[in-house]
MARGU-150883 format. One record per residue: x negated, y negated, z of N, C-alpha, C in turn. Coordinates in Angstrom, 3 decimals. Layout:
n.c1	n.c2	n.c3	ca.c1	ca.c2	ca.c3	c.c1	c.c2	c.c3
X	Y	Z	X	Y	Z	X	Y	Z .
...
END
This chain:
n.c1	n.c2	n.c3	ca.c1	ca.c2	ca.c3	c.c1	c.c2	c.c3
-14.840	-12.222	4.921	-13.635	-11.353	5.053	-13.454	-10.967	6.313 .
-12.294	-10.704	5.906	-11.655	-10.456	7.566	-11.991	-8.985	7.532 .
-12.368	-8.512	8.544	-12.041	-6.774	9.166	-10.625	-6.550	9.484 .
-9.793	-6.302	8.188	-8.764	-5.795	9.250	-7.684	-4.396	8.500 .
-6.792	-3.684	9.275	-6.496	-3.076	8.310	-4.736	-3.064	8.364 .
-4.005	-3.312	7.317	-2.646	-2.946	7.811	-1.604	-1.339	7.240 .
-1.180	-0.893	8.232	-0.441	0.591	7.879	1.095	0.097	8.137 .
1.606	0.559	6.693	2.993	0.592	6.917	3.308	1.993	7.139 .
4.747	1.973	7.701	5.323	3.698	7.913	6.214	3.904	6.849 .
6.610	4.964	6.129	7.885	5.413	5.854	9.026	5.218	6.638 .
10.363	4.931	5.580	11.517	4.790	6.478	12.176	5.712	7.110 .
12.831	5.767	8.084	13.671	6.876	8.516	15.122	7.161	7.694 .
15.515	6.294	7.056	16.568	6.898	5.815	15.926	7.917	4.857 .
14.609	7.500	4.418	14.405	7.879	3.276	13.505	9.625	3.735 .
13.326	9.725	5.559	12.173	10.997	5.858	11.161	10.942	5.449 .
10.311	9.734	5.601	9.361	9.330	5.452	8.491	8.807	6.384 .
8.856	9.108	7.156	8.231	7.870	8.667	6.764	8.656	9.147 .
6.420	10.182	8.227	5.184	10.162	8.988	4.254	10.385	7.696 .
4.920	9.379	6.609	3.675	8.898	5.875	3.224	7.645	5.878 .
2.331	7.301	5.277	1.922	6.364	5.786	1.068	5.311	4.538 .
0.903	4.063	4.643	0.226	3.039	3.609	-0.682	1.954	4.075 .
-1.972	2.633	3.760	-3.068	2.460	4.285	-3.771	0.674	3.059 .
-3.952	-0.263	4.076	-4.080	-1.697	2.837	-5.206	-2.489	3.195 .
-6.549	-2.532	2.777	-7.153	-3.426	3.121	-8.107	-3.303	2.279 .
-9.008	-4.977	1.744	-9.540	-5.828	1.062	-11.421	-4.089	1.335 .
-11.737	-4.002	0.319	-13.020	-3.085	0.125	-14.370	-3.935	0.289 .
-15.248	-3.166	0.446	-16.725	-4.136	0.372	-17.095	-4.458	-1.122 .
-15.747	-3.882	-1.908	-16.238	-4.666	-3.532	-15.332	-5.588	-4.148 .
-14.479	-6.290	-3.069	-13.864	-7.143	-2.808	-12.589	-6.429	-3.996 .
-12.178	-5.709	-3.839	-10.797	-4.984	-4.070	-9.928	-4.139	-3.398 .
-8.782	-4.708	-3.166	-7.520	-4.125	-2.540	-7.622	-2.668	-2.607 .
-7.391	-1.749	-1.351	-7.519	-0.737	-1.542	-6.345	-0.357	-1.119 .
-5.502	0.140	-1.785	-4.087	1.243	-0.960	-4.253	2.790	-1.046 .
-3.899	3.004	0.399	-4.063	4.593	0.257	-3.033	4.570	0.827 .
-1.692	6.123	0.388	-1.170	6.919	0.622	-1.104	8.015	0.919 .
-0.988	7.954	2.100	-0.541	9.385	2.908	0.236	10.287	3.225 .
0.501	11.253	2.222	1.701	11.706	2.933	1.638	12.984	3.970 .
0.753	13.276	4.211	0.885	14.491	5.230	0.755	15.782	4.943 .
0.770	15.937	2.989	1.261	17.205	2.378	-0.415	17.259	1.712 .
-1.044	16.617	1.106	-2.327	17.035	0.539	-3.176	16.821	1.983 .
-4.281	17.312	2.122	-5.426	17.311	2.698	-6.059	15.919	2.638 .
-6.383	15.219	1.278	-6.936	14.316	0.915	-5.630	12.550	0.365 .
-5.591	11.793	1.238	-4.625	11.006	0.847	-4.701	10.401	-0.847 .
-3.958	9.815	-1.346	-3.949	9.570	-3.057	-4.487	7.888	-2.126 .
-5.076	7.608	-3.204	-5.134	6.123	-3.292	-5.966	5.563	-4.195 .
-5.920	4.080	-4.660	-5.974	2.987	-5.467	-6.682	1.594	-5.535 .
-7.633	1.328	-6.119	-8.399	0.307	-5.914	-7.936	-0.882	-6.923 .
-7.448	-1.777	-6.663	-7.005	-2.779	-7.420	-7.750	-4.140	-7.204 .
-8.096	-4.822	-8.261	-8.906	-6.479	-8.626	-7.961	-7.310	-8.414 .
-8.768	-8.754	-7.687	-7.278	-9.702	-7.148	-6.494	-9.969	-8.082 .
-6.684	-10.050	-9.310	-5.479	-10.268	-10.414	-4.517	-9.063	-9.995 .
-4.643	-7.538	-10.284	-4.108	-6.596	-10.565	-3.203	-6.999	-9.014 .
-4.222	-6.771	-8.032	-2.992	-7.235	-6.545	-2.039	-8.356	-6.579 .
-2.725	-8.983	-6.978	-1.211	-10.349	-7.351	-0.126	-10.140	-7.931 .
-0.846	-9.099	-9.204	0.498	-8.847	-10.269	1.528	-8.289	-9.495 .
0.806	-6.744	-8.687	1.588	-5.667	-7.694	2.377	-6.797	-7.208 .
1.756	-7.689	-6.422	2.494	-8.649	-5.284	4.261	-9.515	-5.625 .
3.417	-9.800	-6.963	4.868	-10.400	-7.641	6.065	-9.894	-8.118 .
5.604	-8.861	-8.877	6.599	-7.652	-8.835	7.058	-6.985	-7.851 .
6.576	-6.719	-6.755	7.020	-6.614	-5.633	8.175	-7.085	-5.267 .
7.826	-8.331	-4.732	8.648	-9.363	-4.090	10.061	-9.840	-5.485 .
9.791	-9.315	-7.094	10.944	-9.437	-7.647	11.678	-7.938	-7.679 .
11.148	-7.205	-7.273	12.056	-5.634	-6.963	12.732	-5.717	-5.708 .
12.335	-6.438	-4.813	12.343	-6.376	-3.291	13.817	-7.579	-3.549 .
13.969	-8.311	-4.272	15.101	-9.555	-4.469	16.252	-9.036	-5.350 .
15.912	-8.027	-6.100	16.778	-7.378	-6.747	17.996	-6.057	-5.889 .
17.385	-5.755	-4.394	17.777	-5.054	-3.636	19.241	-6.036	-2.732 .
20.225	-4.913	-2.258	21.115	-5.794	-1.715	21.158	-6.097	-0.724 .
END
């Protein structure tokens, strides 16, 4: 398993630039997604198994294709 973490930041237009979305594979072979809005002390997170992460990827690509 690769040892890396990917961080995305909110958009300027939505005024969420301080928000972060952290993404990495954890030791249980799940995809860990964490959203930190800076509002709560503890960030919100979810762990997805491989099949669910693949489905999320497909749905996200579909929704992106609907944007202008």
